N, C-alpha and C positions, 0 to 999 in steps of 0.2 A: 503493499500499499503505499503511496508517494505520499510526501508529507506537505502539509498545508500549513496556511496562515491561520490561527486562531486568536482571538481577542480572550487575555484572560487576567483577573484581578491579582495582583501579587501585593497590595497593601491595601489598608483599610483605615480609616479614623471617624473621629465625631468628637463634638463639642455639645456638652448638655450644662445648657446654664443651672447654675447653685442654688438661683432660688424658687426653692419650692411653694407653690401655692396651691393649698388645697381645697376641696369643695366647700368646707365651713367659713373659708376666708369670705364666701359670696354671701351669707347669711343676711348679713343688712345691705346688700345692694336692692335699688329699684330696677324691676324687670318690667319692661311693657313690649305689646303687642305690637304687631305691622300695622294697626290702627292708631296708635299712639294711647291707646289706656292702657293703666298699670294692671296686672297680672293680678287676678283676686285670688289665686293658691299662695298659701304660705310658703316660703322661702325655704323651709326645712323638709317640707313635702318634696317642693319643685326638685331640691338638691337629691333628694333619696332616688325620683323617679330618674332623674338624668344618669345617676349612677347605676341604675338597674339596666337601664336602655345600652350607656356607653359602655361602660366598665369604667369609667374614668373616676379614679378615686381623687388625682392631683395631676398638675403641670408645672413645667418648669417657665418662667419668662427669666429674659436677660433681663441684667444689671442696666442702668439709666444711663451708663457712660458707653457705651456699645451697640454697635450698627448690624445690621445682618451679613456685611462684607468681614467684620471682625469675628465674628462666628463661623464664616465660611474659611477665613485664614487659620484660625486654629485647626480647625479641621483638617485642613489641608494639609497644614504642618504634622499634623500624625501619620496623615497616610503617606507621604513621601517618607518618613521616618521609618515607618512599617514596611514599606517597599524597598528600602535600602538604595534606593536610586539617586543619581546626580538630577538634582532639579533641572539644573542648565540643558538637561538633553530632555525635557518634557516638550513634545511638538505642539500639544493643545492645553490649556487650561479653560474647561468651560463650567461656568457657574448657572445652576438653573437656580431660578425663584421667580417671584410675580411682583413683589413691592418696592424693590432697589432698597436703598438702605432709607429709613424711616426713622425720625429722631425721637428721643422721649420727648421733647417741647416743641416739636414740629412735625406732624404727621404726613407732610406732602413727601411724597416720593422722591428721591434724589437717585439717577441712574446715568450721570453724566460727569465721569466717564463710566464705561460698565464696571459692573462689579468684580468681572474677571479680570479686568486690567487693576484694580484695587489690590485684588488678592495678590496678583504676580509682583506690584509693587511690595506688599507686606513680605512676601516670600524672598524679596531681593533677588530675582532672576532676571539676569541682564541682557539675555539672548533675546536678540529681536526676531527670531526664528520660533520662538514661543509664542504659538497664538491664542489671545486670551477673547473669549468673547459671552456674553450669556443667553439664557434660554430660557422664555417665559413660557410654558404649558402647562399651566394648572400646577395640581399635586402629582400630576406623573411627568412633571419635569426633570427630575431627577435623571429616572428611568430612559425616558426620551433623547437625555445627553448621553447616557450610555452606548443606546442605539446607535446615536451619529457616529460616537468616537468608534464604533465594531467598523461601521463602513469606511472610516479613514483608515482603521488598522490593515482591514482587509484589503481595501485598495491598495496599499501599499504606502500610502500616504503618510502613514505615522507610526511610531512604533512604542512611542509613550505618552499618555493622556492622564491628564489630571478632571475627574469628573466630580465636581460638588452639589449637593444640593443645601441652601440655607436658606434661612428664612425665620421672621418674627411676626407672627401673627397677633402676639399681643398688642402689636402697635396699629393695626388697623383693624381689630375686631369692636363692634358697639358693645359697651360696657354695660349698657341697658336692652341687650339681647339676649337672651338665654342661649342662644345658637353659639356666643362667645366662650363658654364653659368648655366648649370642645378644643379651643385653641392653644397652642404652644408656642414657644422658641426653639431651636437647635439647626445643629449642622451636621451632615455627616460625607465623608468623600473616598473614594476608592482612585488608586492606579491602575488603571490597564496598561497592558504589554503586549505586544506581539512575541507569540511564541509558536515554533515549527513544532508540527507533532503529527505523526502518524496515525494516530489515535485522537477521534474528537474531543477535545478540551473546552472550557471557556465557554463563550457564549456558543450555543449551536443554532437557536432560532429566535427571530423575534416577530410581534406584530404590533402594530397601532391601529386603533379606528378613532374619528372625531365625528361626532354626531352634534352638528351646530344648527340644522334647521329646527329641529322639534325640540332639542336641549339645550342650546348656547345659551340661554338665561336662570338656568338652573342655580349659577352662584354668578351674583354681580357685585358691584360697587353702588350703594345706594346711601340714603341719609339715616340717620339714627333714629330708635323708634321712639326716644325720648324727644319729645315736640319743640322743647327747651333746647336741647342741643339740636336737634334739625334745624331751628332757624338760624345757627351760625354757619350752613351752609358744607361743614365736612361732612366726606362720605367715609362707608364703613364696609367692610365684609358682607354683605348678604347669602341666605342660602336657602332655597326650597327644598328642606331637608328630607321630606314625606316623595316627593317625586326623583329627587336626588339617590335616595335609599331606593328604590324601585328601578331607575336606570341602572345603578351598579347591579344589583343583584342580577337582571337580564342581561348584562352586557360583559361583565368582568370572567365570569365561568365562560364563556363562549370564547373570548378572547384568550384564555387559558388554554382552551381545549384545539382552538386551532394552532395553538403555537407549538402544541404538545405532538399533534399530528406531522405539523411542518419539520419537527426536529426528529420524530420517527420514534418518540419515546413514550411509553406507556406511564399512564398517571400512576400505578402501583407500583414502579420505579423512583418516583419521586420522594427524596428523604425529608424535604421541607418547602412549605409553600409561605414564601414572604409577600405578605398582601400590605399595601398602606394602611397605615394606622389611623383610619378615620372614625371609626365607631366600632366597638366589641362586637354588638349585636349584628351590624351589617356583614363585617366579616365573618363572623359565624354561619352567616346566610349564604353567604357567597362558599364557602368552604362545601357547605353541605349540596350544595348546588351543583356546583363542579362536581363533586364525585357522583351524584346524582346521572350527571349528563353523560360521563364516562364511563357508567355502569358497574361504580366501584360502593356496594351496599355498605361495607364497612370503612369507617374512618380512620387512621392510624393515629395512636396516641402521641402525642407532641410532635403533631405534622406542621401547626400554624404556631411560630413564636409570636409572642404580644408582647407590645411595650406600652400599650395605650394606655393600662391603668396607671401608669405613674410616669408618660413622658405627656399624656396627651397627644393633639394631633398638631404637629408642626410642619405638615404641607410636605414639601419637597425633600424635609430630612428624614421623614419617618424611615423609610425604606433601606438608605447608607447606614442609617443611626443602628437601627435593626441587624442588621448585615454586621457591621461592627461589633457591636457587642456580643455576638454569638461567636464570631470566629477569636474574638479574644477571651472566650470562658467568661464573660460577665453576666449572661443572661441565664438563670439556673434552670438546669434540666436541659438545655440547649446546646448542639455543638453541630458541626459541618466538618466533616472527616477528608479528607482526600478522597477524589472518585465519585462523593456523593452529588445527585443529582437535585438541581433546586429550583425552584420556580419564582420570580419577580413579577410581581403585577400591580399595577395602580390605576385611579379612575381620579377623575377630578375635572376642575372650571374647563368648559370649553364645547360640551363635554368631552372628554378626550380620555381615552383606555388603553392601556399598552401591557405587554406581558413578554417576560425572557424565559428561556431554558435556558440551564446553566451549569456546567460540571466542572465541580470544584478540583 
């Protein structure tokens, strides 16, 4: 069998902010509905129901002096160190995010220069041949950046690529919208390298879909639910949770199934299914439907690692952070061994869905 070039993750890193925000920290908040009326349900009951549905008990917020590119830099530094590469040999630095750098005291997005350029600067990479750019693609942005990186490597255009997912959702969420309880801050990164191999390794197959006509407005930016705050003209992240849940349940399992068929890998061979940490109940439902579609009646124990209970939903950062924690033995009862087949999958604003089959 002749050798082929494959894209292999040789290093990973993450940055998890130190500020722990527990559900009970929201007991004194005022939550409004979309009509601008105060919710008539007591906060203790609201928070209890929220935990039951999402599995989130706490989330992480970045310190006031940090912005998204800072988190990206810390995760990138960890991934480069883990891979052992010379940073000057990187062909690309790709940063997935959606809101740019948003300061604590100024919620306007700052994207010039790109976050990737800022990370390259913070890393001290002098080479002009290291191309730095951003990718806004909703929550699936990091995985889409990995897919792009794979194309660069397979084409022979690149040998080493740094892919980062970084976000501060705490800065763009409406403090008077109960959906804001989902959101958190964080960053994760991987180094992808070109590896020659006779046997399949690394990224085996990928797939992406975008459904903008019927589902493009399930996640948008809009005014606060609090009428007084809405008058100020600021806009915040807004979500149609019920329809988004249904969309994810219908499309993510199909995307994974199609990706598995493309890679000629049976679901029964998959050791880990790494799904974007958006909502605990939703991810469980996605997993059940996936195994149903593939005619696997029994779901293996520990096949789907979760971090959402402690880290919340940090958008593009959830998947690379989850992977990094497992690879470094920091997620209890989970590990990825050499040769293991795993699936990455994500869903988010756009609406966009993507998946990858990967052999470690």
